[in-house]
Each structure stands twice: as C-alpha cells, then as structure tokens.
LUMSEVO-98876 format. One record per residue (C-alpha): residue in three letters; x, y, z. Coordinates in steps of 0.001 Angstrom, whole numbers, plus 500000, padded with zeros to 6 digits. Last residue first. Example, Ala and Ser with C-alpha at 12.3 -4.5 7.8 and 13.67 -1.06 7.14 Angstrom:
<recs>
ser513670498940507140/ala512300495500507800/
</recs>
This chain:
<recs>
ala762299419633067375/val760643422393065519/lys763901423601063861/leu762933426058061199/arg763758425909057701/arg762947428944055732/lys761242430604052818/ala761014427554050841/thr761230426537047281/phe760370423282045524/ala761079421028043149/phe758608417733042336/ser759986414744040671/gln758119411584039163/arg759708408091038789/val757632405677036717/thr759047401968037211/gln760240400068034065/asp759474396748032038/gly757954398864029206/gln758239402879029280/lys756377405648030999/lys758934408607031773/gly757731410530035198/pro755103413832035820/asp759028415715035421/thr759158418861037147/phe756339419530039110/asn756732422430041175/phe755980423136044230/gln755830426340046672/val757092426002050441/ser755858429002052941/thr757755427101055208/tyr759759423951055628/arg760133422044059015/trp762422420136060599/val762200417817063124/thr765244416093065176/val764154412845066785/ala766835410902069417/gly767637408088069301/asn771268408002069402/asn772085407764065550/glu769524410415065135/thr766015409501063931/ile765604412506061255/thr761927414207060409/glu761595416528057632/thr758376418308057738/ile757261420348054554/thr754912423335054383/gly752400424784052003/pro751748427892050133/ala748532428999049397/arg747056429040045773/asn744860431959044937/ile741781430676042496/gly741931432569038883/ala740016429475037831/phe743251429037035681/tyr745363428492038861/asp743174426969040443/ser742987424237037553/glu746416423965037880/trp746737423346041472/leu744141420676041348/ala745939419188038264/trp749252418964040290/trp747427417311043832/thr745772414606040781/asp748881413550039256/leu751206413322042353/thr748566410961044128/asp747640409200041049/asp748937405772042034/gln752014403924042433/arg754685406401040952/glu758188406283042177/ser758774408767044129/asp761499411808044123/phe762067415051045846/thr763871418108045341/gly765093421608047066/glu765309425051047383/trp765925426988050248/asn765297430650050943/lys767662433968051217/pro770418433751053725/ile772778436181053419/met776508435710053772/leu778724438672053324/thr782329438146052387/asp784504441026053399/thr787775441916051550/glu791043443737052188/gly792101446168049147/thr792678448904051882/ile789596450846050603/lys787505448175051636/thr786336445489049309/val782584444096050465/asp781974440831048886/val778178439846049041/gln777139436306049001/asn773038435961048246/val772400432564049857/lys770269429777049360/pro769931426901051615/lys769772423044050369/ala767141420319050401/asp767133417182049065/phe764286414354049394/ser765241410528047361/ile762953407972046750/val759386408297047823/val757011405684047715/pro753500406650048439/val753178410212048369/thr750876411766051342/val749827415061050363/val748326416377053525/gly745740419169052899/tyr745047420789049673/ala746477423984050447/thr749997421809050968/asn750738419516053697/ile754006417410052692/asp755303415118055074/val759246413285054372/gln760759410653056656/val764451410242057111/asp766026407498058989/arg765460405111055814/gly767910407455053956/val770990406435056035/thr772543408741059307/tyr775340406861059944/asn776219406029063678/asn777317402280062606/leu773990402393060776/pro771174404115062087/met767932403977062969/
</recs>
C-alpha cells in the first residue's frame, strides 16, 4: 500500500516470463526500466531547430539477493541452448503497481532479451547480490 500517497517499492511486483516458463526470483531488490529514444535535431534554413524524439525500445535492470539457483540455472539453460544452436525466443516482463487510490496498473514489456550481468560476488558474512539487464521492444499498458 502506498505511504502518504507516494508509491514505494513494495507497491511493485515484477513477473518474468521466458522461453523456459515463468522465472520466479525469490528476492527482488530493485527493478528499473527506462525508455530509449533516438533524438534527431532538424535545423531549418531559418536557423531554428526542431527536435524529434523517436522511441526505440526500453532498457532496464533488476537486482536480487541469491537464495537459490533460480537465476544461475536459467542462465545455464540459455547458454547451453545457444551453444547447441537452439533458437531462444524473447520473454516478457509484467510490472504490477498498486496505486495510491487502490487501483492496479499493469505494464507489459515485450520481446525482452536478458543479460545476466552479475552472478554475484561471494564473500564471508555477506549476501550474494545478482544483477540482470534487459532490453524490450515495447512497454504496453495492460490494465
């Protein structure tokens, strides 16, 4: 539930769907997604400049604290398929947000490609933080 009408992290749920099925990440620490645009400046003969913002795709990251082999196994499957010549279909990410009025907003990121950027640093008396980056063709409002 939002606090004092502000959305906080616990109001957001992230579901990851891949060619191998739903990947349930035990502990998601953060999720970040940003639009990527191609900025084109058009300078007229008069010297005035118009700026065109052309949507390209979305990119983002999510971090988790390792509790089991979920992400490691998922990446091992992807890597194994790659070297076996098996085509890997893109996935989707569904972001669900509980708004301050109780309504639910759902965003779907489509044609998602994932990159396991950091399997985690292992050291004494510390948790293991794992990181993924992704790109998506679109972010669509589902609800």
